[in-house]
C-alpha positions as CSV (number, residue, x, y, z in Angstrom):
1,M,-230.7,-33.8,197.2
2,S,-232.0,-35.9,194.3
3,D,-229.6,-37.8,192.0
4,P,-230.7,-37.5,188.4
5,Y,-229.1,-40.9,187.5
6,T,-230.9,-42.6,190.4
7,D,-234.1,-41.0,189.3
8,F,-233.7,-42.2,185.6
9,A,-232.7,-45.7,186.8
10,T,-236.0,-45.9,188.8
11,R,-237.9,-45.9,185.4
12,Y,-236.4,-49.3,184.8
13,G,-236.3,-50.7,188.4
14,Y,-232.6,-50.5,188.9
15,Q,-232.4,-47.4,191.2
16,A,-230.3,-49.4,193.7
17,S,-227.8,-50.6,191.0
18,E,-224.5,-48.9,190.8
19,R,-223.6,-51.0,187.8
20,F,-226.6,-49.7,185.9
21,K,-225.9,-46.0,187.0
22,K,-222.4,-46.5,185.7
23,I,-223.9,-47.1,182.2
24,L,-226.1,-43.9,182.5
25,K,-223.1,-41.9,183.6
26,V,-221.3,-43.0,180.4
27,L,-224.3,-42.2,178.3
28,M,-225.4,-38.8,179.9
29,T,-224.1,-35.8,181.6
30,E,-225.8,-34.9,184.9
31,E,-227.6,-32.1,183.1
32,Q,-228.8,-34.6,180.4
33,A,-230.0,-37.0,183.0
34,T,-232.0,-34.1,184.6
35,I,-233.6,-33.3,181.2
36,A,-234.3,-36.9,180.4
37,N,-236.2,-37.3,183.8
38,L,-238.6,-34.5,182.7
39,L,-239.7,-36.4,179.5
40,P,-242.1,-36.6,177.9
41,A,-242.5,-32.7,177.9
42,S,-242.0,-29.9,175.4
43,V,-238.8,-28.2,175.0
44,E,-240.4,-24.9,176.4
45,D,-241.7,-26.6,179.4
46,I,-238.3,-28.2,180.2
47,A,-236.5,-24.9,179.6
48,Q,-238.9,-23.1,182.0
49,K,-238.5,-25.7,184.7
50,L,-234.7,-25.6,184.5
51,N,-234.4,-22.0,183.8
52,K,-232.5,-22.8,180.6
53,K,-232.7,-21.4,177.0
54,P,-234.8,-23.6,174.7
55,D,-231.9,-23.7,172.3
56,A,-229.7,-25.5,175.0
57,I,-232.4,-27.9,175.8
58,E,-232.9,-28.9,172.1
59,V,-229.2,-29.5,171.8
60,N,-229.2,-31.9,174.6
61,L,-232.3,-33.6,173.5
62,K,-230.8,-34.3,170.0
63,D,-227.7,-35.6,171.7
64,L,-229.7,-38.1,173.8
65,F,-231.6,-39.2,170.6
66,Q,-228.3,-39.8,168.8
67,K,-227.1,-41.8,171.7
68,G,-230.2,-44.0,171.9
69,V,-231.4,-42.9,175.3
70,I,-234.5,-41.2,174.0
71,F,-236.9,-41.7,171.1
72,E,-239.2,-39.7,169.0
73,S,-243.0,-40.0,169.5
74,S,-246.1,-38.2,168.5
75,K,-245.8,-36.2,171.7
76,G,-242.1,-35.4,171.4
77,Y,-239.1,-37.1,172.9
78,K,-239.5,-39.9,175.4
79,P,-237.1,-42.3,177.2
80,A,-236.5,-45.8,176.1
81,R,-239.7,-47.7,177.0
82,D,-237.8,-50.5,178.8
83,I,-234.3,-51.5,179.7
84,F,-234.2,-53.8,176.7
85,Q,-234.8,-50.9,174.2
86,L,-232.2,-48.9,176.0
87,H,-229.7,-51.9,175.8
88,D,-230.2,-52.5,172.1
89,A,-230.3,-48.8,171.0
90,T,-227.1,-47.9,172.9
91,G,-225.3,-51.1,172.1
92,S,-226.0,-51.6,168.4
93,D,-224.9,-48.1,167.3
94,M,-222.3,-48.6,164.7
95,R,-220.6,-45.3,165.8
96,S,-220.4,-46.2,169.5
97,D,-216.9,-47.2,169.4
98,D,-216.0,-43.8,168.4
99,L,-218.2,-42.3,170.9
100,W,-217.4,-44.3,174.0
101,G,-214.7,-46.9,173.1
102,R,-215.3,-50.0,175.2
103,D,-216.4,-48.1,178.3
104,L,-220.1,-48.4,177.5
105,L,-220.1,-51.9,176.1
106,D,-218.0,-53.2,179.1
107,A,-220.3,-51.4,181.6
108,W,-223.4,-53.0,180.0
109,W,-221.8,-56.5,180.0
110,D,-220.7,-56.0,183.8
111,F,-224.3,-55.0,184.7
112,S,-225.8,-57.8,182.5
113,E,-223.6,-60.7,183.8
114,N,-224.0,-59.7,187.5
115,E,-227.6,-58.5,187.7
116,L,-229.7,-58.2,184.5
117,F,-229.4,-61.9,183.2
118,K,-230.8,-63.5,186.4
119,D,-233.7,-61.1,186.4
120,I,-234.5,-61.9,182.8
121,A,-234.5,-65.6,183.7
122,K,-237.0,-64.9,186.5
123,L,-239.1,-62.6,184.3
124,A,-239.8,-65.5,181.9
125,E,-241.7,-67.3,184.6
126,S,-244.4,-64.5,184.5
127,F,-244.8,-64.5,180.7
128,P,-248.4,-65.5,179.6
129,R,-246.8,-66.6,176.4
130,P,-243.3,-66.6,175.0
131,A,-242.0,-63.1,174.1
132,S,-240.3,-64.1,170.8
133,R,-240.4,-66.9,168.3
134,V,-238.0,-68.7,166.2
135,I,-238.2,-68.4,162.4
136,P,-236.4,-71.2,160.5
137,A,-233.5,-70.6,158.1
138,R,-235.3,-70.8,154.8
139,A,-232.7,-73.2,153.2
140,S,-233.3,-75.7,155.9
141,I,-236.9,-76.5,155.2
142,D,-237.9,-79.6,153.3
143,E,-239.3,-79.0,149.9
144,S,-242.5,-80.7,150.8
145,A,-243.4,-78.5,153.9
146,K,-246.0,-75.8,153.6
147,V,-244.4,-72.5,154.9
148,L,-246.7,-69.7,156.0
149,P,-245.9,-66.1,155.1
150,M,-245.0,-65.0,158.7
151,E,-242.4,-67.9,159.0
152,D,-240.9,-67.5,155.5
153,I,-237.9,-65.3,156.3
154,N,-237.5,-64.1,152.7
155,D,-241.3,-63.4,152.3
156,V,-241.0,-61.1,155.4
157,I,-238.2,-59.2,153.8
158,D,-240.0,-59.0,150.5
159,K,-243.0,-57.5,152.1
160,S,-240.9,-54.9,154.1
161,N,-240.9,-51.3,153.0
162,R,-237.5,-50.6,154.1
163,V,-234.6,-52.5,155.6
164,A,-231.6,-51.5,157.6
165,V,-228.7,-53.5,159.3
166,V,-227.1,-52.8,162.7
167,K,-224.5,-54.5,164.8
168,C,-225.6,-57.0,167.3
169,P,-225.5,-55.3,170.8
170,C,-225.2,-58.5,172.5
171,R,-222.1,-59.8,170.9
172,R,-220.5,-56.5,170.9
173,M,-220.9,-56.4,174.6
174,A,-220.1,-60.0,175.4
175,Q,-217.3,-60.7,173.0
176,K,-217.7,-64.4,173.8
177,C,-217.9,-65.7,170.3
178,D,-216.8,-65.0,166.7
179,R,-220.1,-65.2,165.0
180,P,-221.3,-62.6,162.5
181,L,-221.8,-59.2,164.1
182,E,-223.4,-57.0,161.5
183,V,-226.5,-59.0,161.1
184,C,-229.4,-57.5,163.1
185,L,-232.1,-56.3,160.7
186,Q,-234.4,-53.4,161.3
187,L,-237.6,-53.3,159.3
188,N,-240.0,-50.5,158.3
189,R,-240.3,-48.0,161.1
190,G,-237.3,-49.7,162.8
191,A,-235.3,-49.1,159.7
192,D,-236.5,-45.5,159.5
193,Y,-235.2,-44.9,163.1
194,A,-231.9,-46.6,162.5
195,I,-231.2,-44.6,159.2
196,K,-232.4,-41.3,160.7
197,R,-230.2,-41.7,163.8
198,G,-227.2,-43.0,161.8
199,S,-227.0,-46.0,164.1
200,G,-227.5,-48.4,161.1
201,R,-227.2,-48.4,157.3
202,E,-230.0,-49.0,154.7
203,I,-229.5,-52.2,152.7
204,S,-231.5,-53.7,149.7
205,K,-233.8,-56.7,150.2
206,E,-231.2,-58.9,148.3
207,E,-228.5,-57.9,150.8
208,A,-230.9,-58.6,153.7
209,K,-231.4,-62.1,152.4
210,E,-227.7,-62.6,152.0
211,I,-227.2,-61.4,155.6
212,L,-229.8,-63.9,156.8
213,Q,-228.1,-66.8,155.0
214,L,-224.8,-65.7,156.4
215,A,-226.2,-65.5,159.9
216,A,-227.6,-69.1,159.7
217,E,-224.3,-70.4,158.2
218,G,-222.7,-68.7,161.2
219,G,-224.8,-70.6,163.7
220,L,-227.3,-67.7,164.5
221,V,-231.0,-68.2,165.2
222,H,-233.5,-66.0,163.4
223,S,-236.0,-64.7,166.0
224,V,-238.8,-62.1,166.0
225,G,-241.5,-60.9,168.2
226,N,-244.0,-63.6,169.1
227,A,-246.9,-62.3,167.0
228,P,-248.4,-63.6,163.7
229,E,-246.9,-60.6,161.7
230,V,-243.3,-59.8,162.0
231,G,-242.8,-56.3,163.4
232,H,-239.8,-54.1,163.2
233,Y,-236.9,-56.3,163.6
234,I,-235.4,-59.7,162.9
235,C,-232.7,-60.8,165.4
236,N,-230.0,-63.3,164.7
237,C,-229.2,-64.7,168.1
238,C,-226.4,-66.9,169.6
239,P,-226.5,-68.9,172.9
240,D,-223.3,-67.4,174.2
241,C,-224.1,-63.7,174.0
242,C,-227.8,-63.0,173.5
243,I,-229.5,-60.9,176.1
244,F,-232.3,-63.5,176.2
245,M,-231.0,-66.8,174.9
246,Y,-227.9,-66.8,177.1
247,P,-229.8,-66.2,180.5
248,W,-232.6,-68.6,179.6
249,L,-230.3,-71.3,178.6
250,T,-228.1,-70.7,181.6
251,Y,-230.7,-69.9,184.4
252,G,-233.8,-71.4,183.0
253,G,-236.9,-70.0,181.3
254,L,-236.1,-70.9,177.7
255,E,-239.5,-72.6,177.0
256,K,-241.4,-69.7,178.4
257,G,-239.2,-67.1,176.7
258,I,-238.9,-68.3,173.2
259,A,-241.5,-70.2,171.1
260,K,-240.4,-72.9,168.8
261,S,-241.0,-72.7,165.1
262,R,-243.5,-75.1,163.5
263,F,-240.7,-77.3,162.3
264,E,-238.4,-79.9,163.7
265,A,-235.0,-81.2,162.5
266,R,-235.0,-84.8,161.1
267,I,-232.0,-86.7,160.1
268,D,-231.5,-89.1,157.2
269,V,-229.3,-91.8,158.9
270,E,-228.4,-93.3,155.5
271,S,-226.6,-90.2,154.3
272,C,-225.4,-89.0,157.8
273,S,-221.6,-89.3,157.9
274,G,-221.4,-89.2,161.7
275,C,-219.1,-86.0,161.6
276,Q,-220.8,-84.6,164.6
277,D,-220.6,-81.1,163.3
278,C,-224.4,-80.6,164.0
279,V,-223.8,-81.6,167.6
280,E,-221.5,-78.8,168.2
281,Q,-223.5,-76.3,166.0
282,C,-226.9,-76.7,167.6
283,P,-227.7,-73.6,169.6
284,F,-230.1,-75.5,171.8
285,G,-228.2,-78.6,172.5
286,A,-230.8,-80.8,170.8
287,I,-228.4,-83.2,168.9
288,D,-226.4,-86.0,170.1
289,M,-224.8,-89.2,168.5
290,A,-226.6,-92.4,168.8
291,K,-226.2,-96.1,167.6
292,V,-228.4,-97.0,164.8
293,A,-229.3,-100.7,163.8
294,G,-227.4,-101.8,160.8
295,H,-224.8,-99.1,160.9
296,K,-221.3,-99.3,162.4
297,K,-220.9,-95.6,162.8
298,M,-222.7,-93.4,165.3
299,K,-225.3,-91.3,163.6
300,A,-226.7,-87.8,164.7
301,H,-229.9,-88.0,166.7
302,V,-232.3,-85.1,167.4
303,N,-234.2,-84.7,170.7
304,P,-237.5,-83.3,169.8
305,E,-238.1,-81.9,173.1
306,K,-235.0,-79.7,172.7
307,C,-235.3,-78.9,169.1
308,Y,-236.5,-75.3,168.4
309,G,-236.7,-75.7,164.6
310,C,-234.2,-73.0,163.7
311,G,-232.4,-74.9,160.9
312,V,-228.8,-74.1,161.8
313,C,-228.0,-77.7,161.8
314,A,-229.5,-78.3,158.4
315,V,-227.9,-75.2,156.7
316,N,-224.5,-76.3,157.9
317,C,-224.8,-80.1,157.2
318,I,-222.1,-80.9,154.7
319,T,-223.8,-84.1,153.6
320,D,-227.3,-82.4,153.3
321,S,-228.6,-85.1,155.7
322,I,-230.8,-82.9,157.8
323,K,-234.1,-81.0,156.9
324,L,-236.8,-79.3,158.8
325,H,-240.3,-80.9,158.8
326,E,-243.6,-79.5,159.9
327,V,-244.6,-80.9,163.3
328,R,-247.0,-78.3,164.4
329,P,-250.2,-76.9,162.9
330,P,-250.6,-73.4,161.5
331,E,-252.3,-72.3,164.6
332,H,-249.0,-72.6,166.5
333,V,-248.1,-69.2,164.8
334,T,-251.4,-67.7,163.7
335,A,-253.2,-68.1,167.1
336,Q,-250.5,-66.3,169.0
């Protein structure tokens, strides 16, 4: 007899994973899993196939939408397009503590730590180009630099029709750091979805900019989809918990997974106090301490190969000794 959880897991390539099916069992009843397996389809068609009343099917579909398992489309409801959308939608919901307690988040982390992360590292090897790109923290960029609209985080916010904020699913699941949590931004259609579903809250553009500054000060990297135009989200990622940064830093694949910004951190050795804060703060391990001729104290030194131009170091430098400078042409972003 067919198992609806196994059938649903097959959509995402994890039909043999008991850990992934445990997540599905927290999210859905067996009846709901059976309904989800029939999507996309009309309520009437599902009701006929399952010999159920349409009203009962509609109730279950709305519940699955609220839980983040299925999404609305022009053809009706459909399951999450991939495992990452399922991960984010079910893990970022501000109400999920009330819905499931820690059961869902712990199940996601168990599955991720033992199975998903290693697969994500392997997945990067097949990317024709990086899946996401770093956007520098606005306050970190040197005044002389030319900043393009698609890499100006404040300009991206200003041009958005609507903005919402949700809690970071990765840090909620991992609980491996104390960096800011309510900082993941949804834009335009992404914001419409979060607000309609109730998984996020609408915010003003000024609050969005404040959140981005808070995120950078908290050591988080602004990242978006790797396209010239910013789509429906701005993630603020950490190296300890992020579903992408963590496995790519741990198992390999970072360069193929995340594109650097056009900028690179440079340090004014004259004003650098040698406090080493930036060494600890750099998400990519790109800064160390080095001897500099004419100075007794060790000074911070940037490894350009490792620097992704996120600006976390510059935003948090107490002596204002670090700034981001252009090192790549506009085509680095516009030609993606």
